[in-house]
C-alpha positions in Angstrom: 0.0 0.0 0.0 1.3 3.4 -0.9 1.7 5.6 2.3 3.2 8.6 0.6 0.0 10.6 1.2 -0.1 9.8 4.9 1.3 11.9 7.7 4.8 10.8 8.9 3.6 10.5 12.5 0.9 8.1 11.4 3.4 6.0 9.4 5.9 5.8 12.2 3.2 4.9 14.7 1.8 2.2 12.4 5.3 0.7 11.9 5.8 0.4 15.6 2.5 -1.4 16.1 3.1 -3.6 13.1 6.6 -4.5 14.3 5.3 -5.4 17.8 2.7 -7.8 16.6 4.9 -9.3 13.9 7.5 -10.1 16.6 4.7 -11.6 18.8 3.2 -13.9 16.1 6.4 -14.8 14.3 8.8 -15.3 17.2 7.2 -15.4 20.6 4.2 -17.6 19.7 6.5 -19.9 17.7 8.8 -20.4 20.7 5.7 -21.3 22.9 4.5 -23.7 20.1 7.9 -25.3 19.8 8.0 -26.0 23.5 4.5 -27.6 23.5 5.5 -29.8 20.5 8.6 -31.0 22.2 6.5 -32.0 25.2 4.4 -34.2 22.9 1.3 -32.1 23.2 0.8 -31.8 19.5 1.6 -34.1 16.5 3.5 -31.4 14.6 5.0 -28.0 15.1 2.4 -26.6 12.6 -0.5 -27.9 14.7 1.1 -26.5 17.9 1.6 -23.1 16.3 -2.0 -22.9 15.0 -3.3 -23.7 18.5 -1.1 -21.2 20.3 -2.0 -18.4 17.8 -5.7 -19.2 18.1 -5.5 -19.0 21.9 -3.7 -15.7 21.7 -6.2 -14.1 19.3 -9.3 -15.4 21.1 -8.0 -14.6 24.5 -7.4 -10.9 23.6 -10.9 -10.5 22.3 -12.8 -12.6 25.0 -10.7 -11.9 28.1 -10.2 -8.2 29.0 -7.3 -9.1 31.3 -5.5 -10.8 28.4 -6.1 -7.6 26.3 -4.7 -5.4 29.1 -1.5 -7.5 29.2 -1.2 -7.2 25.5 -1.7 -3.4 25.5 0.7 -3.0 28.4 3.4 -4.8 26.5 2.7 -2.6 23.5 3.1 0.4 25.8 6.5 -0.8 27.0 7.5 -1.5 23.4 6.5 2.0 22.4 8.6 3.5 25.2 11.6 1.5 24.1 11.3 2.3 20.3 10.5 6.0 20.6 11.9 9.1 22.3 9.0 8.9 24.8 10.8 6.6 27.2 8.9 7.8 30.3 5.5 8.3 28.7 2.5 7.3 30.8 -0.2 5.1 29.5 -2.8 7.8 29.0 -0.4 9.9 26.8 0.5 6.7 25.0 -3.1 6.1 24.3 -3.6 9.6 23.1 -0.6 9.4 20.7 -2.1 6.3 19.1 -5.6 7.5 18.8 -4.6 10.9 17.4 -3.5 9.0 14.3 -7.1 7.7 13.8 -9.3 10.5 15.1 -9.3 14.0 13.5 -7.7 16.6 15.7 -10.6 18.9 15.3 -12.9 16.9 17.5 -10.4 14.6 19.4 -10.9 16.7 22.6 -14.6 15.8 22.7 -13.8 12.2 23.4 -14.3 10.8 26.9 -11.9 8.4 28.6 -14.2 5.5 28.0 -14.6 6.3 24.3 -10.8 6.4 24.0 -10.5 3.0 25.7 -13.2 1.5 23.5 -11.6 2.9 20.3 -8.1 1.7 21.1 -9.5 -1.7 22.0 -11.3 -2.0 18.7 -8.2 -1.0 16.7 -5.9 -3.5 18.5 -8.3 -6.4 18.5 -8.9 -5.9 14.7 -5.1 -6.0 14.2 -4.8 -9.2 16.2 -7.7 -10.9 14.5 -6.6 -10.0 10.9 -3.0 -11.0 11.6 -4.1 -14.4 12.9 -6.3 -14.9 9.8 -3.3 -13.9 7.6 -1.1 -16.5 9.4 -3.6 -19.3 8.5 -2.8 -19.0 4.8 -0.7 -22.0 3.6 2.1 -20.0 2.1 2.4 -17.7 5.1 2.2 -20.5 7.6 4.9 -22.6 5.7 7.1 -19.6 5.3 7.1 -18.7 9.0 7.5 -22.3 10.3 9.8 -23.9 7.7 11.9 -20.9 6.5 13.0 -19.5 9.8 16.2 -18.0 8.4 14.4 -16.1 5.8 12.6 -13.0 7.1 10.7 -12.3 3.9 7.4 -13.6 5.3 7.8 -11.6 8.5 8.3 -8.4 6.4 5.2 -9.3 4.3 3.2 -9.8 7.5 4.4 -6.4 8.8 3.3 -4.7 5.6 -0.1 -6.3 5.9 -0.6 -4.9 9.4 0.5 -1.4 8.3 -2.0 -1.6 5.4 -4.7 -2.7 7.8 -4.0 0.3 10.1 -4.2 2.7 7.1 -7.6 1.3 6.2 -8.8 1.8 9.8 -7.5 5.3 9.6 -9.7 6.0 6.5 -12.7 4.3 8.1 -12.5 6.3 11.3 -12.2 9.6 9.4 -15.3 8.8 7.4 -17.5 7.1 10.1 -16.5 8.7 13.5 -18.9 11.5 13.0 -21.8 9.0 13.1 -20.5 7.5 16.3 -20.5 11.0 17.9 -24.0 11.8 16.9 -25.2 8.5 18.4 -24.0 9.6 21.8 -26.0 12.9 21.8 -29.0 14.1 19.8 -27.6 17.6 19.5 -24.2 18.7 18.4 -22.8 22.2 18.9 -22.1 24.4 16.0 -18.4 24.5 16.7 -18.2 20.7 16.7 -20.2 20.6 13.4 -17.8 23.0 11.8 -14.8 21.1 12.9 -16.3 17.9 11.6 -17.1 19.5 8.3 -13.6 20.9 8.0 -12.1 17.4 8.7 -14.3 15.7 6.1 -13.6 18.4 3.5 -9.9 18.0 4.0 -10.1 14.2 3.7 -12.3 14.5 0.6 -9.9 16.9 -0.9 -7.0 14.6 -0.3 -8.8 11.7 -2.0 -9.8 13.9 -5.0 -6.1 14.9 -5.4 -5.2 11.2 -5.6 -7.9 10.5 -8.2 -6.8 13.6 -10.2 -3.3 12.3 -10.3 -4.6 8.9 -11.5 -6.7 10.5 -14.2 -3.8 12.6 -15.3 -1.6 9.5 -15.6 -4.2 7.7 -17.6 -4.6 10.7 -20.0 -0.8 10.8 -20.6 -0.8 7.0 -21.4 -3.7 7.5 -23.8 -1.9 10.3 -25.6 1.2 8.1 -25.9 -0.8 5.3 -27.3 -2.3 7.6 -30.0 1.1 8.9 -30.9 2.3 5.4 -31.4 -0.6 4.6 -33.6 0.0 7.7 -35.7 3.7 6.7 -36.1 2.7 3.2 -37.1 0.3 4.5 -39.6 3.0 6.8 -41.1 5.4 4.0 -41.7 3.8 2.5 -44.8 4.1 5.7 -46.8 7.9 5.6 -47.2 7.6 1.9 -48.0 5.5 2.6 -51.0 8.1 5.1 -52.3 10.7 2.4 -52.0 8.5 -0.1 -53.8 8.4 2.3 -56.9 11.8 1.0 -58.2 9.9 -2.2 -59.0 9.2 -0.4 -62.3 12.8 -1.4 -63.2 11.6 -4.4 -65.1 10.6 -2.0 -67.8 14.3 -1.5 -68.5 14.7 -5.2 -69.2 13.7 -4.8 -72.9 16.7 -2.5 -73.2 18.9 -5.4 -72.0 17.1 -7.8 -74.4 18.3 -5.6 -77.3 21.9 -6.5 -76.4 21.4 -10.2 -76.9 19.9 -9.5 -80.3 23.4 -8.4 -81.5 24.9 -11.8 -80.5 22.6 -13.7 -82.9 23.8 -11.3 -85.7 27.3 -12.1 -84.8 26.4 -15.8 -84.7 25.0 -15.4 -88.2 28.3 -13.9 -89.3 30.2 -16.8 -87.8 29.0 -19.4 -90.2 30.3 -17.2 -93.0 33.8 -17.4 -91.5 33.4 -21.0 -90.6 34.5 -22.2 -94.0 37.8 -20.5 -93.5 38.1 -22.3 -90.1 37.4 -25.6 -91.7 40.3 -25.1 -94.0 42.5 -24.3 -91.0 41.4 -27.4 -89.2 43.8 -29.4 -91.3 46.7 -27.8 -89.4 47.7 -30.2 -86.6 48.7 -27.6 -84.0 45.2 -26.3 -83.7 43.9 -29.7 -82.5 45.5 -29.1 -79.1 42.6 -27.0 -77.7 40.5 -30.1 -77.9 42.5 -31.5 -75.0 41.8 -28.6 -72.7 43.1 -28.7 -69.2 39.9 -27.1 -67.8 38.1 -30.3 -66.9 40.9 -31.6 -64.7 41.2 -28.2 -63.0 37.5 -28.4 -62.0 38.0 -31.9 -60.7 41.0 -30.7 -58.6 38.8 -28.1 -56.9 36.5 -30.9 -55.6 39.5 -32.9 -54.5 40.4 -30.1 -52.1 37.3 -31.1 -49.9 37.6 -34.9 -49.6 35.3 -36.7 -47.2 38.2 -37.6 -45.0 39.2 -33.9 -44.6 35.6 -32.9 -43.8 35.3 -35.6 -41.1 38.6 -34.5 -39.5 37.6 -30.9 -39.3 34.2 -31.8 -37.8 35.8 -33.8 -35.0 38.2 -31.0 -34.2 35.3 -28.6 -33.2 33.3 -31.3 -31.3 30.7 -32.3 -33.8 29.6 -36.0 -33.8 31.1 -36.6 -30.4 
């Protein structure tokens, strides 16, 4: 998912949450599953891992004490990975929720509403991460390819994308949740809510405008390519014009007409040659050396020579 249009604070917060739960599912739960498998509690490490991950996901959603232990560990991880080393839990909770609730009406939230919102966000992350682990490719990658962290990075990116989607949902739907708590809303709150929704809509419109612009550029390039392809046949037709050259062939045919004239003259001279045939020396051209010369050219490429050359470069081996 492209996070270029999101605030840097949101991206860094989402990365911390994603890294925490990736470490829990990929490493800590695997260690627990490996211990149970070695104690012969499960037939395979895969079955043990599925069981442990299921207990973790269901326990967080069904047992509030389990959820509190999870959120306290996330709080400690947040202290360790940020500059807020001494941040108290209430400020930690506010820092997380400010990435999902618009600032314009964040102050209108009560403590209970904050706890419920944070609970919904974390439980949804745990549930969707567990469902992602059950996929065959992900499960095999985490259990069998422990030295390769590719699947861990994929899982982390999935969690970040899930948090981004929750960010979008809360910006669009949180106004409805506020109205359900009270029948009347002050004008100031309504104006803040309207400003937040306008800003969110504007940001989405900018993204769609960039998309339409890119599509328009691609269409223009396609049209130019079609125009260039259509212009290619015109020069080819000009080059085809030299095919008229066969008309010049009759000029060449006039040349061989002279040879028959010369041939007609030759019989007139032939009687003279017949008289010279009686001279013995002229009989030597009959034994011309040309035929043996042609035979010697073929003798240069004997079958034996060809075979030797072929074996030298590896053919026939």
